[in-house]
C-alpha positions in Angstrom: 103.9 78.0 127.6 101.8 79.2 124.4 102.5 82.6 123.1 100.2 85.4 122.9 97.9 85.2 119.6 99.4 88.3 118.5 103.1 87.0 118.9 103.3 84.9 115.9 105.5 84.7 112.9 104.1 85.8 109.5 105.5 85.1 106.2 104.2 86.3 102.9 105.1 87.9 99.6 103.8 91.4 98.0 105.4 90.3 94.8 107.6 87.7 93.3 105.4 84.6 93.5 103.8 83.2 90.2 105.8 85.7 88.1 109.5 86.8 87.3 110.2 90.2 89.0 108.5 92.7 91.4 110.2 90.6 94.2 109.2 91.7 97.7 108.9 89.5 100.9 107.7 90.4 104.2 108.8 88.7 107.7 106.6 89.9 110.7 106.8 89.0 114.0 104.2 90.8 116.5 104.8 94.5 116.0 108.1 94.1 114.0 108.2 94.0 110.2 111.2 93.5 107.9 110.8 93.5 104.1 113.3 91.7 101.8 113.6 93.4 98.5 111.6 95.9 96.8 111.6 95.2 92.9 109.8 95.9 89.8 108.8 93.9 86.7 108.3 95.0 83.1 104.9 95.2 81.8 102.9 92.2 80.1 102.0 92.5 76.5 98.2 93.6 77.5 99.6 96.4 79.7 99.5 99.0 76.8 101.5 102.0 77.4 102.8 101.1 80.8 106.5 101.5 81.5 106.8 99.4 84.7 105.1 97.5 87.3 105.6 97.4 91.2 104.1 95.9 94.1 101.0 97.3 96.0 102.5 98.3 99.4 99.1 99.2 100.9 99.6 96.7 103.8 103.1 98.2 104.6 101.7 101.8 104.5 98.6 100.8 106.8 101.4 99.3 109.3 104.2 101.8 108.6 105.0 102.2 112.2 105.9 98.6 112.3 108.3 98.3 109.5 111.7 98.4 110.7 113.8 98.1 107.5 114.2 97.1 103.9 116.8 94.6 103.3 118.2 94.4 99.8 119.9 91.1 98.5 121.3 92.4 95.3 121.3 95.1 93.0 119.2 93.8 89.9 116.2 95.8 89.0 113.7 93.0 89.9 114.9 93.4 93.7 115.8 97.2 93.8 113.7 98.8 91.0 110.6 99.6 93.0 112.6 101.0 95.9 112.4 104.8 95.0 108.5 104.6 94.8 108.3 102.5 98.0 110.2 104.9 100.0 108.1 107.8 99.0 105.3 105.9 100.8 107.3 104.4 103.8 110.5 106.1 104.6 112.5 103.3 106.5 116.1 102.4 106.7 117.6 100.5 103.8 120.3 97.9 104.4 122.4 96.6 101.5 126.0 95.6 100.2 128.4 98.2 98.8 127.6 97.8 95.0 123.9 97.4 95.7 123.7 100.6 97.7 125.8 102.3 94.9 123.1 101.5 92.4 120.3 102.5 94.8 121.9 105.9 95.4 121.7 106.6 91.5 118.1 105.8 91.5 117.1 107.9 94.7 119.1 110.7 93.2 117.1 110.5 90.1 113.9 110.4 92.1 115.0 113.5 94.3 114.8 111.6 97.6 118.4 110.6 98.2 119.0 113.3 101.0 115.9 111.9 103.1 116.7 108.4 102.6 118.7 106.4 105.2 121.1 103.8 103.5 123.0 101.7 105.7 125.9 99.5 104.3 126.3 95.7 105.3 128.4 92.8 104.5 128.4 89.1 105.1 129.6 89.7 108.7 127.0 92.2 109.6 124.4 91.7 112.2 121.5 94.0 112.8 118.9 94.0 115.6 115.5 95.1 114.3 113.1 95.0 117.3 112.5 91.3 117.9 114.1 90.4 114.7 117.9 89.8 114.4 119.1 90.0 110.6 122.5 88.6 109.5 124.0 87.8 106.0 125.9 85.1 103.9 127.6 85.5 100.5 126.1 83.9 97.5 127.1 83.7 93.8 124.9 85.5 91.4 125.5 87.5 88.0 126.0 90.6 90.0 128.9 91.2 92.8 127.9 91.7 96.3 124.6 89.3 96.3 123.7 88.0 99.8 121.4 85.6 101.4 119.6 87.0 104.4 119.1 85.1 107.8 116.4 86.6 110.1 116.4 85.2 113.6 112.8 85.5 115.1 111.5 84.4 118.6 109.9 81.3 116.6 113.1 80.2 114.8 115.4 81.2 111.9 113.9 82.2 108.5 116.3 82.1 105.5 116.0 83.9 102.3 118.4 82.8 99.8 118.3 85.7 97.5 119.3 85.0 93.9 122.1 82.3 94.0 124.0 79.8 92.1 127.1 77.7 93.3 130.0 78.9 91.0 133.3 77.2 92.1 135.1 79.3 89.6 133.7 83.0 90.0 135.0 85.9 87.9 135.8 87.9 91.1 137.2 85.0 93.0 134.6 85.7 95.7 133.3 82.3 96.6 129.9 81.7 98.2 129.8 81.4 102.0 129.4 77.6 101.8 130.7 76.9 105.2 128.4 79.6 106.7 125.4 78.0 105.1 126.2 74.5 106.5 126.6 76.1 110.0 123.2 77.9 109.6 121.5 74.7 108.7 123.3 72.7 111.5 122.0 75.2 114.2 118.5 74.7 112.7 116.4 76.5 110.2 112.6 77.0 110.8 111.7 78.3 107.2 113.6 78.5 104.0 112.6 81.0 101.3 114.7 79.7 98.1 115.0 81.2 94.5 113.0 79.0 92.0 114.0 80.6 88.7 115.9 77.6 87.3 113.9 74.9 89.0 113.0 73.5 85.4 116.8 72.9 84.5 118.4 69.8 85.2 121.9 69.5 86.4 124.1 72.5 87.2 124.3 76.2 85.9 127.7 76.8 84.2 130.4 79.0 85.7 130.6 82.7 84.7 134.2 82.2 83.8 133.3 80.0 80.8 131.4 82.9 79.1 134.7 84.9 79.3 136.5 82.0 77.3 133.6 82.0 74.7 133.7 85.9 74.5 137.4 85.7 74.0 137.3 83.2 71.1 134.5 85.3 69.4 136.9 88.3 69.8 139.8 86.3 68.2 137.9 85.6 65.1 136.1 88.8 64.6 137.6 90.9 61.8 135.5 94.1 62.0 133.4 95.9 65.0 132.2 93.8 67.9 128.9 94.7 69.5 128.2 93.2 72.9 124.6 93.5 74.4 124.2 92.3 77.9 122.2 93.4 81.1 123.6 96.6 82.4 124.1 95.3 85.8 125.9 92.2 84.8 129.3 93.5 86.0 131.1 90.2 85.8 130.2 90.1 82.1 131.2 93.7 81.4 134.5 93.0 83.0 135.1 90.1 80.8 134.2 92.0 77.7 136.8 94.7 79.0 139.5 91.8 79.5 139.0 90.3 75.9 139.3 94.1 74.5 142.6 94.6 76.4 143.8 91.1 75.0 142.9 92.1 71.4 143.7 95.7 71.5 140.3 97.1 71.1 138.8 100.4 72.3 135.4 100.3 74.1 132.4 102.7 73.6 129.4 102.5 75.9 125.8 103.4 74.7 122.5 103.0 76.6 121.9 105.2 79.5 121.6 102.3 82.1 124.9 100.9 80.9 126.8 104.2 81.2 125.5 104.6 84.5 126.4 101.0 85.8 129.8 101.1 84.2 130.6 104.4 85.9 129.4 103.2 89.4 131.3 99.9 88.8 134.4 101.8 88.2 134.1 104.3 90.9 133.4 101.5 93.6 136.2 99.3 92.2 134.0 96.5 91.0 135.2 97.3 87.4 138.8 97.5 86.5 139.2 99.4 83.3 142.6 100.7 82.1 143.0 104.6 81.6 141.9 105.7 78.0 140.3 102.2 77.2 136.8 103.7 77.1 136.3 106.2 74.4 133.3 108.5 73.5 130.9 107.3 70.9 131.9 110.3 68.6 135.5 108.9 68.5 134.5 105.4 67.3 134.1 106.1 63.5 137.7 107.6 63.5 139.2 104.0 64.6 139.7 101.0 62.3 136.8 98.6 62.6 138.9 95.9 63.8 140.0 98.1 67.0 136.2 98.9 68.2 134.0 97.3 70.6 130.6 98.7 71.5 129.2 97.6 74.8 125.2 98.2 74.6 121.9 97.8 76.4 119.2 96.0 74.5 119.9 92.2 75.1 116.0 91.8 75.6 114.9 93.4 72.3 113.3 96.3 74.1 112.0 98.7 71.4 113.8 102.0 72.5 117.2 100.2 73.5 120.4 101.1 71.8 121.0 97.8 70.1 117.3 97.7 68.8 117.8 101.3 67.3 120.9 100.3 65.8 119.4 97.2 64.2 116.7 99.6 62.8 119.3 102.2 61.7 117.6 104.8 63.8 120.2 105.3 66.4 121.6 109.0 66.2 125.4 108.0 66.3 125.8 104.4 65.3 124.8 101.9 62.7 125.5 98.3 62.3 127.5 97.5 59.1 127.7 94.3 57.2 130.5 92.2 58.7 130.0 93.6 62.3 129.8 90.8 65.0 127.0 91.1 67.5 127.0 89.1 70.6 123.8 89.0 72.5 125.1 87.7 75.9 121.6 87.1 77.5 118.7 84.7 77.4 115.2 86.4 76.8 113.1 86.9 80.0 109.8 85.1 79.6 107.6 87.3 77.5 110.4 89.0 75.6 111.2 86.1 73.3 109.6 87.8 70.2 111.5 91.2 70.7 114.8 89.4 70.9 113.8 87.3 67.7 112.9 90.5 65.7 116.1 92.1 66.7 118.3 89.2 65.7 116.3 89.0 62.4 117.1 92.8 61.5 120.6 92.1 62.5 121.1 89.2 60.2 119.3 91.3 57.3 121.8 94.0 57.8 124.6 91.5 57.2 126.0 91.2 60.9 127.3 87.9 62.2 125.0 87.5 65.2 126.0 85.4 68.2 123.0 84.7 70.3 121.1 81.6 72.0 122.6 81.9 75.4 124.0 78.6 76.8 123.8 77.2 73.3 126.5 79.6 72.0 128.4 79.8 75.2 128.3 83.6 75.5 125.9 83.6 78.6 125.1 81.4 81.5 122.3 82.1 84.1 123.0 83.6 87.4 120.4 81.1 89.0 121.1 77.6 90.3 119.7 74.8 88.4 118.1 71.6 90.1 121.2 70.2 91.5 122.4 73.3 93.3 118.7 74.0 94.6 119.0 70.5 96.2 122.2 71.6 97.6 121.0 74.6 99.3 117.9 72.6 100.7 120.4 70.0 102.1 122.8 72.7 103.6 119.5 74.4 105.5 117.5 71.3 106.2 114.6 73.6 107.0 111.4 72.4 108.9 109.1 74.5 106.6 109.8 75.4 102.9 108.6 78.3 100.9 109.6 78.3 97.2 109.8 81.9 96.0 110.9 84.0 92.9 109.4 82.2 89.8 106.3 81.5 87.9 104.0 78.8 89.4 105.5 75.9 87.4 108.9 76.7 88.8 107.7 77.0 92.2 105.8 73.6 91.9 109.0 71.9 90.6 111.1 73.3 93.2 108.5 72.0 96.0 108.9 68.5 94.3 112.8 68.7 94.6 112.4 69.6 98.4 110.2 66.4 98.7 112.7 64.5 97.1 115.4 65.4 99.7 113.0 64.4 102.5 111.0 67.4 103.4 107.4 66.2 104.2 104.9 67.4 101.6 102.8 69.0 104.4 105.7 71.2 105.2 106.0 72.7 102.0 103.9 75.8 101.1 103.1 76.7 97.6 101.9 80.4 97.9 100.7 83.2 95.6 101.3 86.9 96.4 99.4 87.8 99.6 99.0 84.4 100.9 100.3 84.2 104.4 101.9 81.5 106.5 101.3 81.9 110.2 104.0 79.9 112.5 103.4 79.9 116.2 104.9 77.4 118.8 106.6 75.4 115.8 103.5 74.7 114.0 102.6 76.3 110.4 99.3 77.0 108.8 97.9 79.3 106.1 96.6 82.5 107.5 94.3 85.2 106.1 95.2 86.7 102.7 96.8 90.2 102.5 95.6 92.6 100.0 98.1 92.7 96.9 98.2 93.7 93.5 100.1 95.7 90.7 100.9 99.3 90.7 101.4 100.5 87.0 103.7 103.3 86.3 103.1 105.3 83.2 105.5 108.2 82.8 105.3 110.2 86.0 102.0 108.6 86.9 102.2 106.2 89.7 99.0 103.9 90.0 96.8 106.3 88.2 96.3 104.1 85.3 94.1 101.1 86.4 92.0 98.4 84.8 89.4 100.7 83.4 92.1 102.9 81.6 93.9 99.6 80.5 90.6 98.4 78.8 90.0 101.6 77.1 93.5 101.5 75.5 93.0 98.0 74.6 89.6 98.8 72.9 91.4 101.9 71.0 94.0 99.6 70.0 91.7 97.0 68.5 88.7 98.9 66.9 89.7 102.6 67.1 87.5 105.4 68.2 84.6 107.4 66.7 83.7 110.9 67.9 80.3 112.5 67.4 80.0 116.1 67.8 76.6 117.9 68.0 75.4 121.3 69.0 71.9 121.6 70.4 69.6 124.6 70.7 68.4 124.5 74.4 65.4 126.8 73.9 64.1 125.4 70.4 65.3 121.7 71.0 66.7 121.6 67.6 70.1 120.5 66.2 72.2 123.7 65.5 75.0 122.0 63.8 76.5 118.5 63.3 76.4 115.6 63.8 80.0 115.6 62.7 81.6 112.1 63.0 85.3 111.9 63.4 87.1 108.4 62.8 90.5 107.5 64.2 91.8 103.9 63.8 88.3 102.7 62.8 87.7 103.2 59.1 89.4 105.6 56.5 86.9 108.4 56.0 87.2 108.9 52.3 86.5 105.2 51.6 83.7 104.9 54.0 81.4 107.9 52.9 78.2 105.8 52.6 78.7 104.2 56.0 79.4 107.4 57.8 76.6 109.2 56.1 74.2 106.6 57.3 75.6 106.8 60.7 75.2 110.4 60.7 71.4 110.1 59.6 70.9 107.6 62.6 72.3 110.0 65.1 70.2 112.8 63.9 67.0 110.9 63.8 67.8 109.4 67.3 68.5 113.0 68.8 65.4 114.4 67.2 63.1 111.8 68.5 64.5 112.3 72.0 64.0 116.0 71.9 60.5 115.6 70.8 59.9 113.3 73.8 61.5 116.1 76.0 64.6 113.9 77.0 67.3 116.4 77.5 69.7 115.0 80.0 73.1 114.6 78.6 73.6 111.2 79.9 70.6 109.8 78.2 71.1 111.7 75.0 74.8 110.2 74.9 73.8 106.7 75.9 71.2 106.5 73.2 73.6 108.0 70.5 76.2 105.2 71.7 73.6 102.4 71.7 72.2 103.1 68.3 75.5 103.9 66.7 77.3 100.7 68.3 74.4 98.2 66.9 74.6 99.8 63.6 78.5 99.7 63.1 78.6 96.1 64.4 76.0 95.0 62.0 77.9 96.8 59.0 81.5 96.1 60.2 81.6 93.5 63.0 83.8 95.9 64.9 83.1 97.7 68.0 84.9 101.0 68.0 84.9 103.4 71.2 82.2 105.9 70.5 82.5 109.2 72.2 79.5 111.4 71.9 80.1 115.1 72.4 76.9 117.1 73.1 77.0 120.8 73.5 74.0 123.0 74.3 73.7 126.6 73.2 
């Protein structure tokens, strides 16, 4: 018997499609909504001054009475980084594994919302009933412990979200992925699979994390002076391997970078990092130790301008400098868009005289946490879904992943390539594109959330390109005359002392324009300002081929 039109399954993303980061996926059946992940992404180059970008959750706010929970797959920033902002809008229970919730607690504490947040611990054996939806989990390998895939059992059928995954047969923590459970889920029947597409461009298999430990150990063996290791703060497996190599070669570790200190403390506290007593020393103690007994564990593997490694490379760090002969290991590959920052930092390190080991998989000091093509095909074969939705990646990655799905026998008409906000409606076993959900970016600048939009960004871009010209004039209301000014102030447009003639002519044009308007009894501020802006804009473009922002300030006395 056909179901009520309202009782249909909706699947869509508020972030994470056509981009790396900002992951947030929504599964809705009738009046029950489950959200998977609440991530952030780092700003693109044109987002001047922006610190972070999170998804627009207007749809969830409008339907907050239907949102049953937020389920977290693992503790990376692109999956949990937006949570503290989202929970201020919709305070719903959050489910996650032990390490994931440990990292989340720290974030919520910083945002002063930990006491009113409801965090619920789960593992790969947990089952949760959320309205008409039943949620269970399976273990996956990733570059952070405690990563899980999510199974959502709906009245229409089973929806599987893989989370970020690869198949590592020799994991550092000896925690194998739930391969048998995945096969069992697929055997019972999967309606729709949402699968990680990050490495859909890479052929073959992704290397094991354990191989990185061997490469790092070899670098430690050869290093004659201090060793600086930069990696993602959340890559606990990698940090453990740095600790193991430090023990083997009798070196002490100091940790720099706020996020690195935070994650290491949480990892030790929760038992995910095993560090001998007295192994970690304060940064002030480092200079008292021989250079061949020192390891500095640092943030900055992405060349971020304010990170510890970048500041050391520029010699602007308060307590540490890179010395000629130091060995620097950059144990990461650049996130798309960060390549030039990383290259700049590597150049500066070479210039100082450091031995720099970088280049990710080429140098052996990094492997990805995401499965390559053969692993993506293996997941598809385990799950054998009726419908397939590639997620988590830029468009080319999603497209290549859809080709892989077709190659293992999923019909092209059952594969849905989506953008953020596109919906899939599934009813009575049939899927079709539904109406679009409003989506977008919420920009975070300092303490401001969403108060910087396209107009402010456009102004910032204009200011960064051609600068600003401020025109200050005082007018007499009674006599319709100019009492003082025009005074022209230039910032980022021309150097005043070298452009006196240009600015004198600009001054004369403003005076003539204002006098003419006052004679014609035009005294509305908006008209006066627009006229000054137009006249000055045309003149300056003719003279300089630049378009500075012109800001007339007209005062009446």
